[in-house]
C-alpha positions as CSV (number, residue, x, y, z in Angstrom):
1,M,94.2,41.1,101.5
2,V,97.6,39.8,101.6
3,T,100.2,42.2,103.3
4,K,104.0,41.7,102.2
5,P,106.3,43.9,103.7
6,A,109.2,45.0,101.9
7,A,108.4,42.8,98.9
8,E,109.4,45.5,96.5
9,I,112.8,45.5,97.5
10,D,113.5,41.7,97.2
11,A,114.5,41.8,93.4
12,K,117.5,43.8,94.8
13,L,118.9,40.9,96.5
14,P,122.3,39.3,95.0
15,S,121.2,36.7,92.4
16,S,122.0,32.9,92.7
17,R,120.5,31.4,89.7
18,T,121.4,27.8,91.0
19,G,118.2,25.6,90.7
20,G,116.9,27.9,87.9
21,P,113.4,29.7,87.5
22,L,111.3,26.7,88.3
23,R,112.7,26.9,92.0
24,G,112.1,30.6,92.1
25,I,108.6,30.2,90.8
26,A,107.6,27.3,93.3
27,L,109.0,29.5,96.0
28,K,106.8,32.1,94.9
29,V,103.8,30.2,94.7
30,A,104.4,29.0,98.2
31,S,104.8,32.3,99.6
32,V,101.5,33.5,97.8
33,C,99.9,30.3,99.6
34,C,101.4,31.2,103.0
35,F,99.9,34.8,102.5
36,V,96.5,33.8,101.7
37,V,96.6,31.3,104.7
38,M,97.6,34.0,106.9
39,A,94.6,36.3,105.5
40,T,92.4,33.3,105.9
41,M,93.2,32.9,109.6
42,L,92.8,36.2,110.5
43,K,89.4,36.5,108.6
44,A,88.3,33.5,110.9
45,T,89.2,35.3,114.1
46,L,85.9,37.2,113.4
47,T,85.7,39.4,116.5
48,I,89.6,40.3,116.9
49,P,90.0,44.3,116.4
50,S,92.4,45.1,113.2
51,G,95.1,46.6,115.4
52,Q,95.0,43.5,117.7
53,M,95.8,41.5,114.3
54,V,98.4,43.6,113.3
55,F,100.1,43.2,116.5
56,F,99.9,39.2,116.4
57,R,100.6,39.3,112.4
58,S,103.9,41.6,113.0
59,F,105.1,40.1,116.5
60,F,104.7,36.4,115.7
61,A,106.0,36.7,111.9
62,L,109.4,38.4,113.5
63,L,110.1,35.3,115.1
64,P,110.7,32.8,112.2
65,V,112.3,35.8,110.6
66,L,114.9,36.3,113.1
67,A,115.7,32.4,113.7
68,W,116.2,32.3,109.8
69,L,118.7,35.2,110.2
70,A,120.3,33.8,113.1
71,F,120.8,30.4,111.3
72,K,122.2,32.0,108.2
73,G,124.7,34.2,110.6
74,S,123.2,37.5,109.5
75,L,121.4,38.4,112.6
76,A,123.7,41.4,113.4
77,T,122.9,42.9,109.9
78,A,119.1,42.8,110.6
79,F,119.7,45.5,113.3
80,A,122.4,47.6,111.4
81,T,120.8,50.8,110.0
82,R,121.6,54.5,109.2
83,R,118.2,55.8,109.0
84,P,116.2,54.9,112.0
85,V,113.6,58.0,111.3
86,G,113.0,56.4,107.7
87,H,112.1,52.8,109.3
88,I,109.6,54.7,112.1
89,I,107.9,56.4,108.9
90,R,107.8,53.4,106.9
91,G,106.5,51.4,109.8
92,L,103.6,54.2,110.5
93,V,102.4,53.9,106.9
94,G,102.6,50.3,106.8
95,V,100.8,49.8,109.9
96,A,97.9,52.2,108.9
97,S,97.8,50.2,105.6
98,M,97.8,46.8,107.5
99,S,95.2,48.0,109.9
100,L,92.9,49.2,107.5
101,G,93.7,46.0,105.1
102,F,92.7,43.7,107.9
103,F,89.5,45.4,108.7
104,A,88.6,45.1,105.0
105,L,89.2,41.4,105.6
106,T,86.3,41.3,108.4
107,R,83.9,43.4,106.3
108,L,84.5,41.7,102.6
109,P,84.6,38.6,100.8
110,L,88.1,37.1,101.1
111,P,88.7,37.3,97.1
112,E,87.3,40.8,97.0
113,A,89.5,42.4,99.8
114,T,92.3,40.4,97.7
115,A,91.5,41.8,94.3
116,I,91.2,45.4,95.5
117,G,94.7,45.0,97.2
118,Y,95.9,44.6,93.6
119,A,95.1,48.2,93.1
120,S,98.4,49.2,94.8
121,P,100.9,48.6,91.9
122,L,99.0,50.9,89.9
123,I,98.8,53.5,92.5
124,I,102.5,53.1,92.8
125,V,103.0,54.1,89.0
126,I,100.8,57.2,89.8
127,L,102.8,58.2,92.7
128,S,106.0,57.7,91.1
129,A,105.0,59.7,88.6
130,L,103.8,62.6,90.7
131,L,106.0,62.3,93.4
132,L,109.4,61.1,92.2
133,R,109.2,62.6,88.8
134,E,109.9,59.3,87.2
135,R,109.0,59.3,83.4
136,V,105.9,57.0,82.6
137,Y,105.0,56.4,79.2
138,I,101.7,55.9,77.2
139,F,101.5,52.1,77.5
140,R,101.8,52.1,81.2
141,W,99.5,55.0,81.7
142,T,97.0,52.8,79.4
143,T,97.5,49.8,81.9
144,V,97.1,51.8,84.8
145,I,93.9,53.2,83.8
146,V,92.5,50.1,82.5
147,G,93.4,48.4,85.9
148,L,91.6,51.4,87.9
149,V,88.5,50.6,85.7
150,G,88.6,47.2,87.1
151,V,88.9,48.4,90.7
152,V,85.9,50.8,90.0
153,I,83.9,47.7,88.6
154,I,84.7,45.9,91.8
155,L,84.0,48.6,94.2
156,W,80.9,50.2,92.5
157,P,78.2,47.6,93.7
158,R,79.7,48.4,97.4
159,L,79.5,52.2,96.9
160,T,75.9,52.5,98.1
161,V,76.8,55.9,99.8
162,F,76.9,57.6,96.2
163,S,73.5,56.3,95.7
164,G,71.9,59.1,97.5
165,D,70.7,57.1,100.4
166,A,73.2,57.7,103.3
167,A,71.4,55.3,105.4
168,S,72.5,52.7,103.0
169,L,76.1,52.9,104.1
170,D,76.8,49.5,105.4
171,G,79.7,47.2,106.7
172,S,80.6,45.9,103.0
173,T,80.7,49.7,101.8
174,I,82.9,50.7,104.6
175,G,85.0,47.8,104.1
176,A,85.7,48.5,100.4
177,L,86.6,51.9,101.2
178,A,89.0,50.3,103.9
179,A,90.5,48.2,101.4
180,L,91.0,50.9,98.8
181,A,92.6,53.2,101.0
182,A,94.8,50.3,102.5
183,A,96.1,49.9,98.6
184,C,96.7,53.6,98.5
185,L,98.7,53.6,102.0
186,S,100.5,50.6,100.6
187,A,101.8,52.4,97.6
188,F,103.1,55.1,99.9
189,A,105.0,52.7,102.0
190,M,106.4,50.9,98.8
191,L,107.7,54.3,97.8
192,Q,109.3,54.9,101.4
193,V,111.1,51.4,101.0
194,R,112.6,52.7,97.7
195,T,114.3,55.2,99.7
196,L,115.3,52.7,102.3
197,V,116.9,50.2,99.9
198,Q,119.4,52.9,98.9
199,T,121.1,52.6,102.3
200,E,119.4,49.6,104.0
201,R,120.0,45.7,103.7
202,T,116.7,44.0,103.1
203,E,117.3,42.2,106.3
204,A,117.1,45.6,108.4
205,I,114.1,46.7,106.4
206,V,112.2,43.6,107.0
207,T,113.3,43.1,110.6
208,Y,112.6,47.0,111.6
209,F,109.2,46.9,109.8
210,F,107.9,44.2,112.1
211,I,109.1,45.4,115.2
212,S,107.8,49.0,114.6
213,A,104.5,47.3,113.6
214,S,104.8,45.3,116.7
215,V,105.2,48.6,119.0
216,L,102.8,50.8,117.1
217,S,99.9,48.3,117.0
218,L,100.1,48.2,120.9
219,L,98.9,51.9,120.8
220,T,95.5,50.7,119.9
221,L,95.4,48.6,123.1
222,P,93.0,51.0,124.9
223,F,90.8,51.0,121.8
224,G,89.0,47.8,122.0
225,W,91.3,44.8,122.1
226,V,89.7,41.8,123.4
227,W,90.8,38.5,125.4
228,P,91.1,36.3,122.3
229,T,89.4,32.4,122.9
230,P,91.9,29.7,122.5
231,E,90.9,29.0,118.9
232,Q,91.4,32.9,118.0
233,A,94.7,32.9,119.8
234,A,95.9,29.9,117.7
235,L,94.8,31.7,114.5
236,L,96.2,34.6,115.4
237,I,99.8,33.1,116.1
238,G,99.6,31.2,113.1
239,A,98.7,34.0,110.9
240,G,101.9,35.3,112.2
241,F,104.2,32.6,111.6
242,F,102.4,32.1,108.2
243,G,103.2,35.6,107.5
244,G,106.8,35.4,108.5
245,I,107.3,32.2,106.7
246,G,105.7,33.7,103.5
247,Q,108.3,36.7,103.8
248,L,111.1,34.4,103.9
249,L,110.0,32.4,100.9
250,L,109.3,35.6,98.7
251,T,112.8,36.9,99.7
252,S,114.4,33.4,98.8
253,C,112.3,33.0,95.1
254,Y,114.2,36.3,93.6
255,R,117.6,34.4,94.0
256,Y,116.5,32.0,91.5
257,A,114.5,33.7,88.7
258,D,114.0,37.6,87.6
259,M,111.2,39.5,88.9
260,S,109.5,39.6,85.6
261,V,109.2,36.0,85.5
262,I,108.0,35.5,88.9
263,A,105.6,38.3,89.6
264,P,102.7,37.1,87.6
265,F,102.3,34.2,90.0
266,E,101.3,36.7,92.6
267,Y,98.0,36.4,91.1
268,V,97.5,32.7,92.1
269,S,96.4,34.3,95.1
270,L,93.0,35.3,93.6
271,L,92.1,31.9,92.3
272,L,93.1,30.4,95.9
273,T,90.9,33.0,97.7
274,I,87.9,32.3,95.6
275,V,88.1,28.9,96.5
276,I,88.9,29.5,100.0
277,G,86.3,32.2,100.5
278,F,83.6,29.7,99.0
279,V,84.8,26.6,101.0
280,I,85.3,28.1,104.1
281,F,83.5,31.3,104.3
282,A,80.3,30.4,101.8
283,D,81.6,33.4,99.9
284,V,79.9,33.2,96.1
285,P,82.0,35.6,93.8
286,T,79.9,38.0,92.1
287,L,80.1,39.0,88.4
288,A,81.5,42.5,89.1
289,M,84.0,41.0,91.4
290,L,85.2,38.5,88.6
291,M,85.1,40.9,85.8
292,G,87.1,43.6,87.7
293,S,89.7,41.1,88.9
294,V,90.2,39.9,85.3
295,I,90.7,43.4,84.2
296,I,93.1,44.1,86.9
297,V,95.1,40.9,86.4
298,G,95.2,41.4,82.9
299,S,96.5,45.0,83.1
300,G,99.0,43.7,85.8
301,I,100.3,40.9,83.7
302,A,100.4,43.4,80.3
303,V,103.0,45.8,82.3
304,I,105.1,42.7,83.5
305,L,105.2,41.2,80.2
306,R,106.1,44.6,78.5
307,E,108.7,45.4,81.2
308,R,110.3,41.7,80.6
309,W,110.3,42.5,76.7
310,L,112.0,45.9,77.2
311,G,114.4,44.5,79.5
312,L,115.3,41.7,76.7
313,E,115.6,44.6,74.0
314,R,118.0,46.6,76.0
315,T,120.2,43.5,76.7
316,R,120.2,42.6,73.1
317,A,121.2,46.4,72.4
318,K,123.9,46.0,75.1
319,E,125.1,43.0,73.5
320,A,125.3,44.4,69.8
321,N,127.2,47.3,71.0
322,T,129.8,45.1,73.1
323,P,133.1,44.9,71.1
């Protein structure tokens, strides 16, 4: 499961279209590759507890982020905040989501965990309507329902707990439920980010998330951390660095193109995880996983294209009414 802290706010950054949308797309694909490498490294650690994974992923991601901000001369803005409590809440929810997502990686094939994670944007739409009272029209409700059907198709073979045989509850079932819970918590975290972005800079939100995640994950130290082998330590540190670099690339890509142009390339991760899962972990994608993934990706792209079309319509109407 690919975790991208504060990704939802990157479109808020000041726009600089030098280089055109092709550069933005290239940066987006590069960021997706980094996050997939990160997830692959974490899955390859095998026996490392998820709380320990969260620490390494967060702490070592912070290093390239702070180095980049220092290079830009923006390090001071990374620590300027008016809402420390908001960052703590975002950190708590985000760490819980990340922990469950990493746990799911240890129990599920890589592409399956990634595909279930795609449920998060669908859940955001539901929570936005219920909690934020945002108006959601019939088209988006339809795509959300269709997307959730895709999620159910992926989950159903794993949910043996509903077959009536409680003894059949195995690691893959628990992993599937953990992946779904991680997607739900990720949606809650993004709602918190929506409130933070009203007063906080992107640099501060990203920096404080990595700091809070590093500190909060240390609380799991008494619950089974293990001394990693040199190979595991290298994988954990590498995952952190790739996560941090992926975040920087993700932040940069929206400077060169609109979100509606770049967002569909998020689904490149599914293709990558299918290939990597087969080559490295010998995971053969099931028919249910492929069918469900196609439905989820299709519904997500439909929403993106619809929003882009509406945005173009609003622009044309505004231009027509401009004297």
